[in-house]
C-alpha positions as CSV (number, residue, x, y, z in Angstrom):
1,M,119.1,55.7,28.0
2,G,122.8,57.8,27.7
3,G,124.4,54.9,28.5
4,H,125.2,50.9,28.5
5,R,123.5,49.5,32.0
6,G,125.5,48.2,34.7
7,S,128.7,50.9,33.6
8,A,130.9,52.8,36.0
9,P,129.8,56.8,36.1
10,T,131.7,58.5,33.8
11,R,135.1,60.8,35.7
12,L,135.0,64.7,35.0
13,S,138.1,66.3,35.1
14,I,139.2,68.8,37.0
15,K,139.4,70.8,33.9
16,A,135.7,69.7,32.6
17,I,133.9,70.4,36.1
18,S,136.0,74.3,35.5
19,R,134.8,74.8,32.9
20,Q,131.3,73.5,33.7
21,L,130.3,75.3,36.6
22,G,132.4,78.3,35.4
23,I,134.8,78.4,38.8
24,S,138.3,77.9,38.9
25,R,140.2,75.0,39.1
26,N,141.4,75.7,42.9
27,A,138.2,76.2,43.9
28,V,137.1,72.6,42.2
29,R,139.9,70.9,44.0
30,R,139.1,72.3,47.4
31,A,135.8,71.3,47.2
32,L,136.7,67.7,46.4
33,R,138.9,67.7,49.5
34,R,135.6,68.4,51.5
35,D,133.8,65.0,52.7
36,G,130.9,66.4,52.2
37,P,128.8,69.3,50.2
38,P,129.2,72.2,51.7
39,V,127.4,74.2,53.9
40,R,126.5,77.8,53.7
41,A,126.3,79.7,56.8
42,P,123.1,80.5,58.2
43,Q,121.7,84.2,57.4
44,K,120.6,86.8,60.3
45,R,117.2,87.8,59.5
46,P,116.2,91.1,60.2
47,P,114.7,91.5,63.8
48,S,110.9,91.2,63.6
49,K,108.5,94.3,63.9
50,L,107.0,92.9,66.7
51,E,109.9,92.0,69.2
52,P,109.9,95.9,70.7
53,Y,106.4,95.0,71.8
54,K,106.6,91.3,73.2
55,D,107.7,91.9,76.9
56,Y,104.4,94.4,76.9
57,L,102.1,92.0,75.1
58,L,103.0,89.1,77.1
59,S,102.2,91.4,80.7
60,R,99.0,92.6,79.3
61,L,98.3,89.0,78.4
62,A,99.5,87.9,82.0
63,E,96.7,90.1,83.3
64,F,94.1,89.8,80.9
65,P,94.0,86.6,79.1
66,E,90.7,87.1,77.2
67,L,92.7,90.3,75.7
68,S,92.0,89.6,72.0
69,A,94.6,90.3,69.4
70,A,93.0,92.9,67.5
71,A,92.6,95.1,70.8
72,L,96.4,94.8,71.6
73,F,96.5,95.5,67.9
74,E,94.9,98.9,68.3
75,E,97.4,99.6,71.7
76,I,100.6,98.9,70.5
77,Q,100.2,100.9,67.3
78,A,99.3,104.0,69.6
79,Q,103.2,103.0,71.1
80,G,104.1,103.4,67.7
81,Y,103.7,99.6,66.2
82,E,104.0,99.8,62.2
83,G,103.8,95.8,61.6
84,G,100.9,93.8,60.5
85,L,98.1,92.3,62.7
86,T,98.8,88.9,60.9
87,I,102.3,88.5,62.9
88,L,100.4,89.5,66.5
89,R,98.0,86.9,66.1
90,N,100.3,84.3,65.7
91,F,102.2,85.3,68.4
92,T,99.3,85.5,70.9
93,R,97.2,82.2,69.9
94,P,98.8,80.1,72.3
95,Y,98.3,82.8,75.1
96,R,94.6,83.5,74.0
97,V,91.4,82.4,75.7
98,R,89.8,81.9,72.5
99,R,85.5,81.1,72.3
100,R,83.7,79.3,70.0
101,E,81.4,81.2,67.3
102,P,78.1,80.6,66.7
103,V,77.7,79.6,63.0
104,V,74.1,80.3,62.4
105,R,73.3,83.9,61.5
106,F,69.9,85.4,61.1
107,E,69.5,88.4,59.8
108,T,66.4,91.0,59.6
109,P,65.4,93.5,57.2
110,P,66.1,97.3,57.7
111,G,64.2,99.1,60.5
112,H,62.3,95.7,61.5
113,Q,64.5,94.4,65.1
114,A,66.5,95.4,67.6
115,Q,67.6,93.0,69.9
116,V,68.3,93.9,74.1
117,D,70.5,92.4,77.1
118,W,72.1,92.7,80.0
119,A,75.5,91.2,81.1
120,H,77.2,91.3,84.8
121,L,80.0,92.9,85.5
122,G,81.3,91.8,88.3
123,T,81.3,93.6,91.3
124,H,83.2,96.9,91.8
125,P,84.1,99.0,95.2
126,L,81.6,102.3,94.6
127,S,81.5,105.0,97.0
128,G,83.7,103.0,98.9
129,R,81.6,99.7,99.2
130,P,81.3,96.4,96.7
131,T,78.5,97.5,94.1
132,P,77.1,94.8,91.5
133,L,77.6,96.5,87.6
134,Y,75.4,95.9,85.0
135,L,75.5,96.4,81.4
136,F,72.7,97.0,78.8
137,V,73.5,96.4,75.0
138,F,71.0,97.8,72.3
139,V,72.0,96.5,68.7
140,L,69.9,97.1,65.4
141,G,69.6,93.9,64.0
142,F,70.6,95.1,60.0
143,S,72.8,97.6,61.0
144,R,74.7,96.4,64.2
145,A,74.6,100.2,65.5
146,L,74.4,99.6,69.2
147,Y,74.4,101.5,72.3
148,A,75.4,100.4,75.8
149,E,75.3,101.7,79.2
150,V,76.4,99.9,82.7
151,T,74.2,100.5,85.6
152,T,74.2,99.2,89.1
153,S,70.7,97.9,88.6
154,T,68.4,95.9,86.3
155,D,65.1,97.1,87.1
156,L,62.4,97.9,85.2
157,S,62.9,101.6,85.3
158,T,66.6,101.4,84.5
159,L,65.6,98.9,81.9
160,I,63.1,101.7,80.5
161,S,65.9,104.4,81.2
162,C,68.5,102.7,79.5
163,H,65.7,102.3,76.3
164,L,65.3,106.1,76.6
165,H,68.9,106.6,76.4
166,A,69.3,103.9,73.3
167,F,66.6,105.5,71.3
168,A,68.2,109.2,72.0
169,A,71.4,107.9,71.1
170,L,70.2,106.2,67.8
171,G,67.8,108.9,66.5
172,S,64.9,106.6,66.0
173,M,63.3,103.3,67.2
174,P,62.6,99.7,65.2
175,E,59.6,98.3,64.8
176,E,59.7,94.9,67.5
177,I,62.9,94.7,69.8
178,L,64.0,91.4,71.3
179,Y,64.5,90.2,74.5
180,D,64.9,87.4,76.9
181,N,62.8,85.9,79.6
182,Q,63.7,88.1,81.9
183,K,61.2,89.3,84.4
184,Q,61.4,93.0,84.0
185,V,59.9,92.4,80.7
186,V,57.7,89.3,81.2
187,L,55.7,87.6,84.2
188,S,54.9,84.2,82.9
189,R,54.4,82.1,80.3
190,T,51.4,79.7,79.7
191,A,49.7,78.2,77.1
192,D,48.2,81.1,76.1
193,G,50.8,82.6,75.5
194,P,53.5,85.3,77.7
195,R,52.4,87.3,80.5
196,F,53.8,90.7,79.6
197,H,55.3,93.0,83.3
198,P,52.0,95.3,82.7
199,E,53.7,99.1,83.0
200,F,56.6,97.6,80.3
201,L,53.8,96.7,77.7
202,F,52.6,100.5,78.6
203,F,55.9,101.3,77.8
204,C,56.2,100.0,74.6
205,G,52.8,101.1,73.5
206,Q,53.5,104.7,74.0
207,F,56.6,104.1,71.4
208,G,54.6,102.2,69.0
209,F,57.3,98.9,69.3
210,R,56.7,95.8,69.2
211,P,58.3,93.1,72.3
212,R,59.0,89.9,71.0
213,L,60.7,87.1,73.8
214,C,62.9,84.3,72.4
215,R,61.3,81.4,72.3
216,P,62.6,79.1,76.2
217,Y,65.8,78.1,75.8
218,R,66.7,79.7,72.5
219,A,68.7,82.3,73.4
220,Q,71.0,81.9,70.5
221,T,68.0,83.4,68.6
222,K,69.3,86.8,69.8
223,G,72.9,86.2,68.7
224,K,73.6,89.9,67.7
225,V,73.3,91.3,71.0
226,E,75.3,88.1,72.8
227,R,77.8,88.6,70.3
228,S,78.0,92.5,70.5
229,I,78.6,91.9,74.6
230,G,81.5,89.8,73.9
231,Y,82.8,92.5,71.7
232,L,82.7,95.2,74.2
233,K,83.9,92.9,76.9
234,D,87.0,92.0,74.7
235,R,87.9,95.3,73.1
236,F,86.7,97.9,75.6
237,F,86.2,96.4,79.3
238,C,88.9,93.6,79.6
239,G,92.5,95.8,80.7
240,R,91.2,99.1,81.2
241,T,90.3,101.2,84.7
242,F,88.0,103.5,85.2
243,T,87.7,106.1,88.5
244,D,83.8,105.9,89.2
245,L,80.9,104.6,87.2
246,T,80.4,108.5,85.7
247,D,84.0,108.1,84.1
248,M,83.1,104.1,83.3
249,N,80.1,105.5,80.8
250,L,81.3,108.6,79.6
251,S,84.6,106.7,78.4
252,L,82.1,103.8,77.0
253,E,80.0,106.6,75.2
254,R,82.6,107.9,73.5
255,W,84.0,104.6,72.2
256,V,81.2,103.2,71.2
257,R,80.5,106.5,69.0
258,E,84.0,106.5,67.7
259,V,85.0,103.2,67.3
260,A,82.3,100.2,67.4
261,N,79.9,101.8,65.2
262,E,82.7,103.2,63.1
263,R,84.4,100.4,62.4
264,E,83.7,98.0,59.5
265,H,81.9,95.1,61.0
266,A,82.9,91.4,60.1
267,T,79.3,90.2,59.1
268,T,78.2,93.1,56.9
269,G,82.0,94.3,55.7
270,E,80.1,98.0,56.5
271,A,80.3,100.2,59.8
272,P,77.0,100.3,61.6
273,N,76.7,104.1,61.1
274,V,77.2,103.6,57.2
275,R,74.1,100.8,57.5
276,L,72.1,102.8,60.0
277,G,70.9,105.3,57.3
278,R,69.1,102.7,55.5
279,E,67.8,100.9,58.8
280,N,64.5,103.0,57.4
281,L,63.1,103.6,61.4
282,R,60.6,105.0,63.3
283,P,60.9,108.7,64.1
284,L,61.0,109.1,68.0
285,S,58.5,111.9,67.2
286,A,56.1,109.1,66.8
287,A,56.2,108.0,70.4
288,R,53.4,109.6,72.8
289,P,54.9,110.9,75.7
290,W,56.1,108.9,78.5
291,H,55.9,110.1,82.4
292,G,57.0,107.0,84.1
293,G,54.9,104.8,85.3
294,L,51.1,103.2,84.6
295,P,48.2,105.8,84.2
296,P,45.3,105.2,87.1
297,S,43.0,103.4,84.4
298,L,45.7,100.9,84.1
299,G,46.5,100.5,87.7
300,P,48.3,97.3,89.7
301,K,45.1,95.7,89.6
302,A,44.5,96.0,85.7
303,P,44.3,92.6,83.8
304,L,48.2,91.8,82.7
305,F,48.0,92.4,78.6
306,K,48.8,89.4,76.6
307,V,50.9,88.8,73.6
308,V,50.4,85.8,71.1
309,P,53.7,84.5,70.7
310,P,55.3,84.5,67.2
311,E,55.9,80.6,67.6
312,V,52.4,79.8,67.7
313,E,50.5,82.1,65.6
314,Q,52.4,82.9,62.3
315,R,51.3,86.2,61.4
316,P,53.2,89.8,63.0
317,L,53.0,90.0,66.4
318,S,50.4,92.3,67.9
319,V,51.0,94.2,71.0
320,Y,47.7,94.5,72.6
321,E,44.2,92.5,73.1
322,E,41.6,94.3,74.1
323,V,42.2,95.4,78.0
324,A,39.0,95.6,80.2
325,V,39.1,98.4,82.6
């Protein structure tokens, strides 16, 4: 194998080393006089494109630890940042509060379902006194197109008004809307099925959509609206200030129209407004006139409407049973 076992290694002359390496003999002599291999001086790296923005990012995260990297990316892009999102994510990761994302996805066909929910936004000073604020969110299941509005109440009249605003903003209605067990929608659950609020169910009948309820203790079945609420809190509300409720809702409406419904959705890979054109929703012209409240024949003493729960009867959810008046 190129030599005898146990033999001493061959020592090359300075001339031979010079010839093999293609360097001068003096360079070989200098190298041999050193105690170890030559140490290359560290090369200076060019400064990161993120460097000028790090102080700003840290100050924002100190005030709003839940700000996502994507939201911060938009902010510093507006200031002239030309770098990528990856280095920003790597820099902000130790400072951000991380959420556990749901894994299971339940998809619905076009035009079939929307999901509705409320979120509490805390108490804010309005008109000189602390006022609780609530976020109404309506999201279409197939397209993920959403409508959002901030209110000072979650009562039935506010809930219905928010539905009307959502229908008008999106231009149409789905076949059914999924809710949790809020008292403005369902008064109780029994072995016979849920007992819906009569005025709310009458509103559903006038507009021709079915109300559907999440199974008890299974709120994850409305994950699309839950994720939309988290998205709005992270990307719109966190780090912003507003002069009053009108300013907040005008800013929210514009942001949802220009950003939320135009972005490429992480799950569908398309912008919600692009998929909205394929939703095949029911036109608003199909709805009956709504004047608010129950008609006299269905006043407060009328029996409560019932709906057969979908988990009991495996066929399309029926809105009305026969009503005795």
